[in-house]
Structures are given as C-alpha cells and as structure tokens.
Backbone as CSV, one residue per row, in Angstrom:
resi,resn,N_x,N_y,N_z,CA_x,CA_y,CA_z,C_x,C_y,C_z
1,MET,107.472,146.595,130.611,107.471,145.363,129.821,108.402,144.355,130.483
2,GLN,107.910,143.202,130.856,108.710,142.213,131.552,109.431,141.323,130.555
3,SER,110.753,141.188,130.756,111.558,140.465,129.775,111.157,139.005,129.655
4,GLU,110.653,138.355,130.771,110.308,136.946,130.695,109.120,136.691,129.760
5,LYS,108.367,137.708,129.390,107.216,137.548,128.505,107.595,137.753,127.047
6,LEU,108.824,138.111,126.768,109.240,138.465,125.418,109.940,137.303,124.726
7,VAL,109.746,137.226,123.421,110.448,136.247,122.601,111.873,136.734,122.372
8,GLU,112.851,135.860,122.559,114.255,136.220,122.364,114.625,136.115,120.884
9,ARG,115.118,137.201,120.339,115.533,137.198,118.939,116.957,136.695,118.791
10,ASP,117.239,136.153,117.616,118.584,135.703,117.289,119.161,136.602,116.199
11,ILE,120.385,136.342,115.823,121.044,137.064,114.732,120.939,136.225,113.472
12,GLN,120.335,136.800,112.437,120.132,136.106,111.167,121.370,136.173,110.277
13,ALA,122.077,137.317,110.328,123.247,137.516,109.465,124.183,138.521,110.115
14,LYS,125.459,138.438,109.745,126.479,139.345,110.273,127.436,139.704,109.153
15,TRP,127.848,140.985,109.094,128.833,141.379,108.095,129.633,142.577,108.573
16,LYS,130.804,142.726,107.988,131.634,143.913,108.205,131.108,145.044,107.329
17,ILE,131.261,146.279,107.803,130.823,147.389,106.965,131.686,147.469,105.712
18,ILE,131.099,148.021,104.638,131.688,147.939,103.299,132.227,149.307,102.887
19,PRO,133.539,149.434,102.611,134.086,150.721,102.162,133.415,151.184,100.875
20,ARG,133.059,152.475,100.835,132.405,153.031,99.651,133.198,154.182,99.047
21,MET,133.850,154.957,99.887,134.580,156.130,99.414,135.705,156.430,100.387
22,ASP,136.860,156.810,99.844,137.977,157.194,100.701,138.797,158.250,99.976
23,THR,138.570,159.513,100.349,139.313,160.638,99.790,139.909,161.430,100.948
24,PRO,140.750,162.409,100.656,141.323,163.201,101.765,140.287,163.918,102.616
25,ILE,139.068,164.150,102.085,138.065,164.873,102.873,136.814,164.050,103.180
26,HIS,136.743,162.810,102.702,135.525,162.028,102.949,135.819,160.526,102.902
27,ARG,135.583,159.874,104.022,135.623,158.410,104.073,134.226,157.912,104.433
28,ALA,133.703,157.000,103.646,132.357,156.475,103.877,132.392,154.950,103.846
29,GLU,131.702,154.329,104.807,131.590,152.878,104.877,130.122,152.519,105.071
30,VAL,129.636,151.569,104.268,128.211,151.259,104.226,127.861,150.220,105.287
31,ILE,126.879,150.555,106.104,126.359,149.635,107.126,125.210,148.820,106.553
32,LEU,124.209,149.488,105.961,123.145,148.831,105.206,123.209,149.331,103.771
33,MET,123.378,148.406,102.839,123.545,148.757,101.438,122.205,149.103,100.801
34,PRO,122.100,150.242,100.068,120.844,150.575,99.390,120.502,149.547,98.319
35,GLY,119.217,149.469,98.007,118.739,148.517,97.008,118.082,147.299,97.606
36,ASN,118.335,147.045,98.889,117.720,145.911,99.580,116.420,146.368,100.254
37,TRP,115.514,146.912,99.440,114.359,147.610,99.982,113.479,146.707,100.828
38,GLN,113.204,145.511,100.362,112.302,144.624,101.089,112.966,144.077,102.348
39,ARG,114.212,143.664,102.231,114.897,143.067,103.373,115.064,144.061,104.513
40,PHE,115.460,145.297,104.203,115.791,146.273,105.241,114.633,147.210,105.590
41,ASP,113.514,147.092,104.921,112.326,147.913,105.153,112.063,148.108,106.657
42,PRO,111.919,149.373,107.125,111.724,150.641,106.417,113.019,151.413,106.157
43,PHE,114.173,150.782,106.374,115.446,151.492,106.232,115.938,151.404,104.788
44,LEU,116.461,152.515,104.284,116.889,152.610,102.897,118.392,152.414,102.764
45,LEU,119.137,153.042,103.640,120.586,152.855,103.703,121.072,153.386,105.041
46,VAL,122.237,152.885,105.461,122.917,153.410,106.641,124.405,153.458,106.315
47,VAL,125.029,154.603,106.600,126.438,154.811,106.267,127.149,155.439,107.461
48,GLU,128.384,154.998,107.709,129.255,155.693,108.657,130.174,156.606,107.856
49,ASP,130.121,157.903,108.162,130.884,158.912,107.433,131.913,159.573,108.346
50,TYR,133.094,159.817,107.774,134.099,160.675,108.405,134.431,161.729,107.360
51,MET,134.139,163.008,107.673,134.313,164.003,106.621,134.836,165.325,107.149
52,LYS,135.499,166.025,106.240,135.960,167.387,106.480,135.124,168.338,105.621
53,LYS,135.315,169.632,105.841,134.543,170.619,105.096,134.788,170.460,103.595
54,GLY,133.707,170.579,102.830,133.802,170.449,101.386,133.399,169.091,100.856
55,ALA,133.116,168.139,101.748,132.735,166.795,101.300,131.410,166.813,100.541
56,PHE,130.485,167.707,100.943,129.184,167.799,100.290,128.853,169.253,99.981
57,ASP,128.144,169.455,98.874,127.526,170.746,98.572,126.066,170.656,99.022
58,TYR,125.328,171.752,98.929,123.910,171.683,99.267,123.215,170.761,98.266
59,HIS,122.156,170.083,98.726,121.484,169.093,97.895,120.036,168.915,98.361
60,PRO,119.175,168.346,97.490,117.761,168.190,97.845,117.466,166.803,98.409
61,HIS,116.289,166.682,99.041,115.707,165.390,99.405,114.193,165.491,99.277
62,ARG,113.567,164.350,99.015,112.105,164.251,99.046,111.725,162.797,99.366
63,GLY,110.654,162.625,100.132,110.047,161.305,100.310,110.667,160.429,101.364
64,MET,111.560,160.971,102.192,112.259,160.151,103.175,112.715,160.999,104.345
65,GLU,113.338,160.344,105.330,113.913,161.020,106.480,115.389,160.663,106.593
66,THR,116.183,161.599,107.104,117.570,161.295,107.452,117.733,161.433,108.963
67,VAL,118.467,160.497,109.545,118.786,160.541,110.968,120.308,160.559,111.084
68,THR,120.837,161.603,111.705,122.282,161.783,111.821,122.684,161.653,113.281
69,TYR,123.522,160.650,113.565,124.013,160.360,114.912,125.496,160.705,114.953
70,MET,125.873,161.648,115.814,127.256,162.113,115.852,128.116,161.224,116.754
71,ILE,129.120,160.598,116.139,130.098,159.820,116.903,131.132,160.745,117.519
72,ASP,131.584,161.727,116.740,132.600,162.669,117.225,132.658,163.849,116.261
73,GLY,133.329,164.896,116.700,133.506,166.068,115.859,132.315,167.008,115.913
74,GLU,132.143,167.761,114.814,131.128,168.815,114.771,130.561,168.909,113.362
75,LEU,129.237,168.924,113.254,128.571,169.004,111.964,127.678,170.238,111.936
76,HIS,127.893,171.096,110.926,127.080,172.295,110.749,125.996,172.004,109.726
77,HIS,124.761,172.374,110.054,123.635,172.112,109.180,122.875,173.407,108.902
78,LYS,122.489,173.590,107.640,121.576,174.688,107.307,120.743,174.278,106.100
79,ASP,119.593,174.979,105.915,118.704,174.623,104.814,118.021,175.864,104.249
80,ASN,117.197,175.648,103.227,116.549,176.774,102.563,115.286,177.245,103.279
81,PHE,114.995,176.683,104.451,113.909,177.189,105.289,114.422,178.092,106.406
82,GLY,115.741,178.312,106.424,116.323,179.177,107.435,116.801,178.465,108.683
83,ASN,116.691,177.134,108.728,117.212,176.384,109.875,118.727,176.364,109.821
84,ASN,119.337,176.482,110.990,120.800,176.524,111.087,121.183,175.989,112.462
85,SER,121.958,174.906,112.493,122.294,174.314,113.784,123.643,173.609,113.723
86,VAL,124.164,173.268,114.886,125.441,172.562,115.006,125.218,171.316,115.851
87,LEU,125.685,170.177,115.336,125.616,168.922,116.066,127.004,168.551,116.546
88,ARG,127.065,168.062,117.786,128.344,167.633,118.366,128.240,166.201,118.883
89,LYS,129.305,165.676,119.401,129.384,164.283,119.838,128.171,163.898,120.684
90,GLY,127.498,162.827,120.277,126.348,162.326,121.007,125.020,162.919,120.603
91,ASP,125.037,164.022,119.838,123.798,164.644,119.377,123.214,163.862,118.190
92,VAL,121.915,164.019,117.985,121.212,163.369,116.876,120.295,164.395,116.219
93,GLN,120.226,164.363,114.897,119.228,165.167,114.181,118.323,164.251,113.379
94,TRP,117.009,164.437,113.548,115.999,163.667,112.825,115.327,164.621,111.849
95,MET,115.682,164.486,110.577,115.159,165.400,109.552,114.161,164.683,108.661
96,THR,112.946,165.210,108.601,111.923,164.715,107.682,111.943,165.582,106.435
97,ALA,112.396,165.011,105.317,112.436,165.776,104.069,111.033,166.005,103.530
98,GLY,110.172,164.990,103.631,108.800,165.126,103.163,108.733,165.583,101.720
99,ARG,107.944,166.621,101.452,107.711,167.050,100.063,108.930,167.708,99.427
100,GLY,109.911,168.092,100.238,111.126,168.587,99.624,111.863,169.629,100.432
101,ILE,113.186,169.533,100.386,114.041,170.461,101.118,115.395,170.520,100.425
102,LEU,116.082,171.646,100.552,117.478,171.792,100.137,118.287,172.027,101.403
103,HIS,119.357,171.230,101.600,120.139,171.439,102.817,121.617,171.160,102.580
104,LEU,122.412,171.562,103.544,123.862,171.401,103.508,124.331,170.899,104.861
105,GLU,125.157,169.858,104.837,125.784,169.330,106.045,127.294,169.355,105.820
106,GLU,128.018,170.009,106.731,129.463,170.068,106.553,130.166,170.203,107.895
107,ALA,131.409,169.752,107.909,132.232,169.890,109.103,132.681,171.333,109.271
108,ALA,133.130,171.648,110.465,133.650,172.987,110.731,134.953,173.210,109.976
109,GLU,135.282,174.476,109.759,136.561,174.834,109.137,137.692,174.238,109.968
110,ASP,138.600,173.497,109.300,139.743,172.860,109.973,139.315,171.822,111.007
111,GLY,138.070,171.336,110.917,137.582,170.310,111.825,137.151,169.066,111.064
112,PHE,136.362,168.226,111.721,135.877,167.005,111.101,134.515,166.656,111.701
113,ALA,133.798,165.789,111.009,132.548,165.230,111.520,132.590,163.725,111.300
114,HIS,132.385,162.970,112.362,132.347,161.506,112.304,130.951,161.095,112.756
115,LEU,130.212,160.439,111.881,128.792,160.225,112.139,128.281,158.948,111.495
116,VAL,127.120,158.524,111.971,126.324,157.502,111.292,125.073,158.189,110.779
117,GLN,124.777,157.999,109.481,123.536,158.551,108.938,122.659,157.431,108.403
118,LEU,121.402,157.513,108.814,120.379,156.532,108.478,119.317,157.198,107.614
119,TRP,118.926,156.551,106.521,117.807,157.017,105.713,116.616,156.101,105.971
120,ILE,115.474,156.713,106.317,114.248,155.977,106.605,113.212,156.319,105.543
121,ASN,112.563,155.306,105.013,111.510,155.527,104.032,110.286,156.157,104.699
122,LEU,109.490,156.863,103.910,108.197,157.365,104.357,107.102,156.622,103.601
123,PRO,105.987,156.306,104.261,104.885,155.655,103.555,104.272,156.598,102.523
124,ALA,103.562,156.034,101.572,103.034,156.813,100.447,102.243,158.031,100.904
125,HIS,101.434,157.881,101.929,100.592,159.000,102.353,101.360,160.066,103.132
126,LYS,102.657,159.809,103.395,103.486,160.799,104.086,104.619,161.332,103.202
127,LYS,104.711,160.864,101.960,105.798,161.289,101.082,105.862,162.815,100.927
128,MET,104.710,163.443,100.886,104.662,164.879,100.627,104.286,165.667,101.884
129,THR,104.583,165.104,103.032,104.335,165.813,104.282,105.269,167.005,104.416
130,ALA,104.935,167.920,105.300,105.776,169.107,105.496,107.124,168.715,106.096
131,PRO,108.215,169.337,105.636,109.531,169.074,106.230,109.534,169.401,107.725
132,ARG,110.372,168.660,108.468,110.416,168.828,109.921,111.802,168.461,110.432
133,TYR,112.238,169.193,111.475,113.508,168.886,112.132,113.287,168.593,113.597
134,GLN,114.042,167.651,114.108,114.106,167.401,115.540,115.587,167.268,115.909
135,ASN,116.100,168.248,116.624,117.460,168.153,117.139,117.405,167.526,118.528
136,ILE,118.033,166.373,118.659,117.980,165.578,119.885,119.363,165.671,120.517
137,LEU,119.528,166.602,121.438,120.843,166.887,121.995,121.212,165.868,123.071
138,PHE,122.478,165.542,123.119,123.005,164.482,123.989,122.500,164.605,125.419
139,ASP,122.567,165.819,125.967,122.204,166.012,127.379,120.714,165.831,127.640
140,ASN,119.901,165.869,126.574,118.453,165.760,126.743,117.898,164.381,126.395
141,ILE,118.754,163.466,125.976,118.284,162.137,125.588,117.919,161.341,126.837
142,PRO,116.698,160.769,126.895,116.299,159.990,128.076,117.234,158.795,128.301
143,VAL,117.476,158.509,129.564,118.436,157.478,129.936,117.758,156.411,130.794
144,ARG,118.099,155.183,130.528,117.689,154.041,131.357,118.962,153.358,131.848
145,THR,119.032,153.017,133.135,120.245,152.410,133.682,119.918,151.095,134.388
146,GLU,120.843,150.166,134.264,120.870,148.918,135.017,122.307,148.715,135.451
147,GLU,122.563,147.768,136.317,123.933,147.519,136.733,124.783,147.151,135.522
148,GLY,125.803,147.971,135.263,126.719,147.706,134.167,126.218,148.102,132.799
149,VAL,125.005,148.706,132.708,124.416,149.014,131.407,123.813,150.417,131.422
150,LEU,124.058,151.177,130.351,123.457,152.488,130.160,122.780,152.513,128.799
151,TYR,121.477,152.797,128.788,120.694,152.909,127.562,120.383,154.386,127.323
152,LYS,120.674,154.896,126.127,120.274,156.243,125.747,119.205,156.102,124.658
153,VAL,117.980,156.514,125.000,116.817,156.233,124.156,116.590,157.412,123.206
154,ILE,117.063,157.260,121.974,116.990,158.321,120.963,115.605,158.387,120.343
155,SER,115.010,157.234,120.088,113.671,157.153,119.503,112.997,155.885,120.006
156,GLY,111.671,155.943,120.127,110.960,154.768,120.619,111.140,154.605,122.107
157,SER,111.340,153.373,122.548,111.433,153.111,123.979,112.431,152.005,124.273
158,SER,112.825,151.942,125.543,113.654,150.867,126.073,113.162,150.601,127.478
159,GLY,112.610,149.394,127.711,111.990,149.143,128.999,110.871,150.136,129.234
160,ASN,110.930,150.827,130.381,109.876,151.798,130.714,110.279,153.238,130.411
161,VAL,111.344,153.427,129.629,111.814,154.765,129.266,111.497,155.027,127.793
162,SER,110.853,156.148,127.514,110.465,156.488,126.144,111.051,157.829,125.729
163,ALA,111.382,157.946,124.444,111.869,159.206,123.878,110.693,160.067,123.447
164,ALA,110.929,161.371,123.379,109.903,162.302,122.907,109.923,162.449,121.390
165,THR,110.860,161.803,120.724,111.008,161.923,119.278,109.732,161.509,118.555
166,LYS,109.310,162.347,117.601,108.109,162.051,116.820,108.495,161.244,115.588
167,ASN,107.737,160.189,115.321,108.017,159.302,114.191,106.846,159.247,113.224
168,HIS,107.121,159.378,111.919,106.127,159.048,110.903,106.049,157.534,110.715
169,VAL,107.183,156.864,110.888,107.273,155.404,110.877,107.814,154.990,112.241
170,PRO,107.170,154.071,112.946,107.670,153.679,114.266,109.100,153.135,114.189
171,VAL,110.007,153.776,114.914,111.421,153.379,114.933,111.928,153.404,116.365
172,THR,112.598,152.327,116.749,113.344,152.276,118.006,114.819,152.474,117.688
173,MET,115.439,153.452,118.348,116.867,153.697,118.163,117.463,153.977,119.534
174,VAL,118.373,153.095,119.974,118.935,153.179,121.319,120.439,152.979,121.248
175,GLU,121.172,153.894,121.866,122.612,153.693,122.078,122.760,152.952,123.397
176,ILE,123.476,151.818,123.378,123.628,151.003,124.586,125.114,150.831,124.891
177,ASN,125.485,151.176,126.126,126.848,150.986,126.618,126.813,149.898,127.680
178,VAL,127.623,148.843,127.472,127.614,147.692,128.378,129.038,147.432,128.861
179,LYS,129.217,147.385,130.158,130.532,147.067,130.713,130.816,145.581,130.570
180,ALA,132.095,145.235,130.433,132.505,143.843,130.254,131.910,142.966,131.352
181,GLY,131.337,141.835,130.928,130.764,140.894,131.881,129.291,141.099,132.168
182,TYR,128.706,142.181,131.662,127.289,142.461,131.896,126.483,142.219,130.616
183,THR,125.156,142.126,130.771,124.261,141.860,129.651,123.132,142.886,129.613
184,ALA,122.883,143.424,128.433,121.744,144.316,128.208,120.664,143.559,127.457
185,LYS,119.406,143.998,127.634,118.288,143.441,126.875,117.449,144.605,126.348
186,GLN,117.318,144.668,125.031,116.528,145.718,124.397,115.258,145.115,123.817
187,ASP,114.112,145.721,124.153,112.818,145.184,123.752,112.254,145.907,122.527
188,PHE,111.378,145.201,121.808,110.723,145.733,120.613,109.280,145.250,120.564
189,LYS,108.450,146.028,119.883,107.123,145.558,119.526,107.238,144.519,118.409
190,ALA,106.171,143.755,118.209,106.147,142.773,117.133,106.314,143.448,115.775
191,ASP,106.908,142.708,114.843,107.029,143.124,113.445,107.915,144.347,113.278
192,TYR,109.089,144.327,113.895,110.101,145.357,113.689,111.320,144.712,113.038
193,ASN,111.725,145.229,111.880,113.002,144.866,111.274,114.113,145.627,111.977
194,GLY,115.271,145.000,112.182,116.309,145.774,112.829,117.655,145.106,112.920
195,PHE,118.610,145.880,113.452,119.997,145.440,113.496,120.721,146.086,114.672
196,VAL,121.884,145.521,114.960,122.803,146.084,115.946,124.073,146.467,115.206
197,TYR,124.576,147.677,115.458,125.850,148.110,114.884,126.825,148.358,116.018
198,VAL,127.981,147.696,115.950,128.963,147.780,117.031,129.891,148.964,116.784
199,LEU,129.788,149.966,117.655,130.642,151.150,117.557,132.013,150.912,118.162
200,LYS,132.059,150.154,119.264,133.355,149.774,119.839,133.158,148.593,120.765
201,GLY,134.253,147.846,120.987,134.208,146.705,121.874,133.788,145.426,121.172
202,ALA,133.404,144.430,121.968,133.009,143.124,121.445,132.000,142.500,122.386
203,GLY,131.136,141.641,121.812,130.127,141.005,122.641,129.503,139.808,121.972
204,LYS,128.500,139.242,122.657,127.706,138.138,122.134,126.256,138.624,122.029
205,PHE,125.607,138.244,120.919,124.318,138.836,120.593,123.280,137.766,120.293
206,GLY,122.059,137.974,120.820,120.929,137.127,120.498,120.954,135.778,121.180
207,SER,119.915,134.981,120.904,119.768,133.687,121.567,120.870,132.708,121.195
208,GLY,121.494,132.911,120.028,122.578,132.031,119.609,123.953,132.474,120.045
209,ASN,124.029,133.578,120.826,125.312,134.106,121.304,126.311,134.316,120.170
210,VAL,125.842,134.958,119.106,126.709,135.261,117.962,127.682,136.366,118.374
211,GLU,128.963,136.151,118.140,129.960,137.148,118.519,130.048,138.250,117.472
212,GLY,130.215,139.475,117.960,130.369,140.621,117.079,131.318,141.619,117.687
213,SER,131.997,142.394,116.836,132.978,143.367,117.316,132.896,144.634,116.482
214,GLN,133.760,145.590,116.799,133.695,146.925,116.205,133.594,146.881,114.688
215,LYS,132.686,147.727,114.153,132.424,147.873,112.727,131.770,146.633,112.110
216,GLU,131.086,145.845,112.943,130.284,144.743,112.433,128.795,145.054,112.607
217,VAL,128.007,144.542,111.646,126.556,144.705,111.640,125.935,143.345,111.927
218,LEU,124.980,143.306,112.854,124.286,142.065,113.188,122.799,142.264,112.917
219,TRP,122.319,141.618,111.847,120.928,141.755,111.439,120.083,140.744,112.200
220,MET,119.037,141.223,112.865,118.239,140.360,113.720,117.247,139.514,112.921
221,SER,116.974,138.326,113.416,115.940,137.474,112.846,114.580,138.140,113.002
222,ALA,113.632,137.736,112.172,112.295,138.330,112.206,111.519,137.879,113.442
223,SER,110.629,138.746,113.887,109.698,138.393,114.958,108.403,139.146,114.679
224,VAL,107.586,138.566,113.800,106.429,139.263,113.270,105.250,139.255,114.232
225,ASP,105.076,138.160,114.965,103.831,137.956,115.712,103.918,138.265,117.196
226,HIS,105.112,138.482,117.730,105.248,138.611,119.178,106.160,139.782,119.544
227,ASP,105.840,140.454,120.652,106.809,141.374,121.241,108.071,140.587,121.577
228,ASN,109.210,141.238,121.514,110.458,140.484,121.546,111.587,141.327,122.105
229,GLU,112.772,140.721,122.233,113.943,141.428,122.741,115.209,140.796,122.177
230,ILE,116.294,141.564,122.251,117.615,141.073,121.873,118.528,141.193,123.088
231,SER,119.306,140.162,123.343,120.275,140.214,124.442,121.641,140.592,123.897
232,ILE,122.368,141.386,124.687,123.683,141.900,124.278,124.626,141.721,125.463
233,GLU,125.522,140.760,125.362,126.468,140.456,126.441,127.845,141.000,126.072
234,ALA,128.431,141.794,126.935,129.727,142.409,126.638,130.873,141.478,127.008
235,ILE,131.692,141.136,126.012,132.937,140.414,126.261,133.986,141.398,126.759
236,GLU,134.026,142.560,126.124,134.805,143.704,126.597,133.876,144.912,126.558
237,ASP,134.279,146.014,127.172,133.392,147.180,127.201,132.847,147.445,125.796
238,LEU,131.534,147.636,125.710,130.828,147.581,124.437,129.938,148.809,124.279
239,LYS,129.935,149.361,123.067,129.026,150.448,122.722,128.380,150.109,121.388
240,VAL,127.048,150.069,121.361,126.337,149.688,120.144,125.186,150.643,119.881
241,LEU,124.772,150.696,118.621,123.489,151.274,118.241,122.551,150.123,117.912
242,VAL,121.382,150.144,118.511,120.331,149.177,118.184,119.214,149.956,117.494
243,ILE,118.894,149.553,116.268,117.934,150.289,115.448,116.959,149.308,114.828
244,ALA,115.663,149.556,115.009,114.632,148.688,114.442,113.404,149.522,114.110
245,GLY,112.685,149.123,113.061,111.512,149.878,112.652,110.453,148.999,112.027
246,LYS,109.237,149.499,111.993,108.119,148.739,111.441,108.126,148.835,109.915
247,PRO,108.173,147.704,109.219,108.191,147.743,107.754,106.966,148.442,107.172
248,ILE,107.171,149.129,106.049,106.088,149.833,105.360,105.409,148.928,104.338
249,ARG,106.202,148.087,103.680,105.702,147.118,102.699,105.002,147.805,101.524
250,GLU,105.711,148.759,100.932,105.242,149.448,99.735,106.369,149.466,98.703
251,PRO,106.034,149.675,97.416,107.078,149.761,96.393,108.027,150.933,96.678
252,VAL,109.298,150.728,96.374,110.310,151.768,96.533,110.958,152.031,95.181
253,VAL,110.965,153.298,94.770,111.724,153.730,93.599,112.599,154.878,94.068
254,ALA,113.916,154.682,93.983,114.867,155.677,94.481,115.780,156.126,93.350
255,ALA,116.078,157.429,93.341,117.014,157.985,92.368,117.715,159.151,93.032
256,GLY,119.013,159.010,93.267,119.761,160.074,93.928,119.171,160.390,95.290
257,PRO,118.765,161.651,95.508,118.291,162.061,96.828,116.788,161.907,97.027
258,PHE,116.095,161.323,96.038,114.641,161.204,96.102,114.234,159.743,96.266
259,VAL,113.232,159.507,97.116,112.727,158.151,97.342,111.207,158.202,97.290
260,MET,110.645,157.601,96.228,109.204,157.659,96.025,108.677,156.242,95.782
261,ASN,107.447,156.143,95.257,106.827,154.844,95.013,106.769,154.468,93.541
262,THR,106.899,155.453,92.634,106.826,155.185,91.194,107.876,155.997,90.446
263,GLU,108.185,155.549,89.231,109.112,156.282,88.366,108.556,157.662,88.024
264,GLN,107.245,157.758,87.825,106.635,159.041,87.507,106.819,160.032,88.655
265,GLN,106.720,159.562,89.885,106.921,160.444,91.037,108.374,160.923,91.123
266,ILE,109.312,160.066,90.742,110.719,160.480,90.701,110.921,161.558,89.639
267,LYS,110.337,161.341,88.450,110.428,162.353,87.377,109.842,163.674,87.853
268,GLN,108.712,163.608,88.546,108.075,164.818,89.040,108.966,165.526,90.057
269,ALA,109.660,164.757,90.887,110.561,165.362,91.874,111.674,166.146,91.183
270,TYR,112.253,165.567,90.123,113.314,166.274,89.397,112.746,167.483,88.653
271,ASP,111.541,167.343,88.102,110.910,168.490,87.443,110.648,169.612,88.452
272,ASP,110.168,169.250,89.638,109.905,170.250,90.669,111.192,170.918,91.131
273,LEU,112.272,170.149,91.223,113.562,170.726,91.598,114.004,171.751,90.561
274,ALA,113.906,171.373,89.288,114.323,172.273,88.202,113.467,173.533,88.159
275,ALA,112.194,173.393,88.523,111.273,174.539,88.484,111.371,175.419,89.722
276,GLY,112.183,175.002,90.678,112.323,175.779,91.906,111.242,175.521,92.935
277,ASP,110.432,174.461,92.720,109.332,174.184,93.640,109.803,173.580,94.967
278,LEU,111.063,173.137,95.036,111.625,172.706,96.316,112.265,173.878,97.057
279,GLY,112.149,175.062,96.472,112.717,176.254,97.070,114.038,176.616,96.437
280,GLU,114.566,177.715,96.850,115.849,178.221,96.344,116.882,178.178,97.452
281,TRP,118.133,177.950,97.075,119.233,177.960,98.050,119.613,179.412,98.331
282,VAL,119.680,179.752,99.605,120.022,181.149,99.977,121.245,181.171,100.870
C-alpha cells in the first residue's frame, strides 16, 4: 500500500486516561470509557491495569472478546475449558468469549501484572460463537522496520506485513516504536474507528501535528470512504499502541461481564450462568 495514495487522518480528540480504581493490589485507569458504544464502536472499553494476585476472582463473559497486551510483569490465565497459560512482557492474548466462558486472570505470587486490556464487541451473528484463544507471543509477532521505526503487528496489517491473528471483527492493532526525530505512518482500510495510546515518550500525531505524551489517548478523525493513514512523529523516543476496527453498528446492551444486543439476551445470559450452562469452575 503506497502512502501517497492514502488520506491522512487527523486527531479529533485527546484526553488523559481516567483513574478508576486504586487499591494496594489493583490500580486501573480507563483509556476508553464504557457506555460510548456508538462513538467507540466496535470497542467497548479499554483499561490499563496494574495488579497483584487477588485483584480478580474467576468470572464469566459472553458476547465479546478481550485482548490483553502485557506491558510488564506476568499474568497467569486459566479457564473452565482447561486452558492454562502465562503471559509475559510483550505477549498478547486474544480471547473470544462467544457463547460463554469462565476464566481467571491473576498475577504471579509475590509478582505483578501491568497490562492494557481491550474489550471488542461481537456482531449479533457471532455473539454465541464457540470460545477461542489466541496466544500471540512477543517473539512470534510479525515485525515491519523502517529507519528509526519498529512496527510490531499484533492484528491486521501494517504496510506489507500482516498478522496471523484471526478476527471476528476486523481490527488493526500495532505496537509502534519511533526514535526521536523519525516519523511512522500506519495505514488502515476505509471505515475504521480508532485511536493511539501513548505508552511512553512524546510525539506529534495526524495531519494537524497534535502533540501527545505518555498516558494520553488520541482519538482519530473518521475516514469512512477512503483507505487512510496516521502519521506519528517522535519528539522524544516514543512507544504507542495504534488500535482501529470496523464498526459493527448494532445495538449494545451491556451488564457486568456480558455484552449482547437486547435486555432479554442479558437476562438469558444470567439465567444460563445460574443454571451452569456456561460451565462449572474447576
């Protein structure tokens, strides 16, 4: 994809992440606030978590996907289907809850887990799909390089490099490291909602050269009709997550860990949980 053929996106809005919880074992800051279903479609919420063991008990999900990106530390995961894995710095887990799952995510004993977790909506015809896991380990993530820029393609594509990650909803997710004085350009298909989250450093973003720095969110302007790109210029060494996805444009009804299309479907999810139809915790 040649950059000169792409429409340059700008930054529509910028904000600092919002503190949500701060206890001795769990600090959470909101990147995308839940409830903004239409604006952030297909994304439901995004949170940066720092947690120790005991922050969460096992819990259910239905009708959505969780994507866990490890900033640092170690996260142990297990579920009622017998899956059991450990995520470390740079690793990503793409979990499709689909029709229902019970799982537990916790830090190691005497350790910590520092992560970004993204919730992605599923379209109505995929709400009850079979649960699925994709562990995307740091060493296996496809890489694209330019002078002064390193792209790690977690999902979707960047330039001519594509990830093997399977998507129910098309999502581009790329970790981009840019050395001071250099510029990265990340491309997207038409009609992708998305944002840049600054993990460290500072830079200028989009056609308007909007400045952003660590723990800031930069929401991109819409580009519905044309393939497009965002420019990222590093003022100082910069590390960002760029995440964009194709909107679903369906009703969203969310309650706790369930995300469906109607109130009746939410009631059914809780009834199924109570009846053991989401499985038993073992």
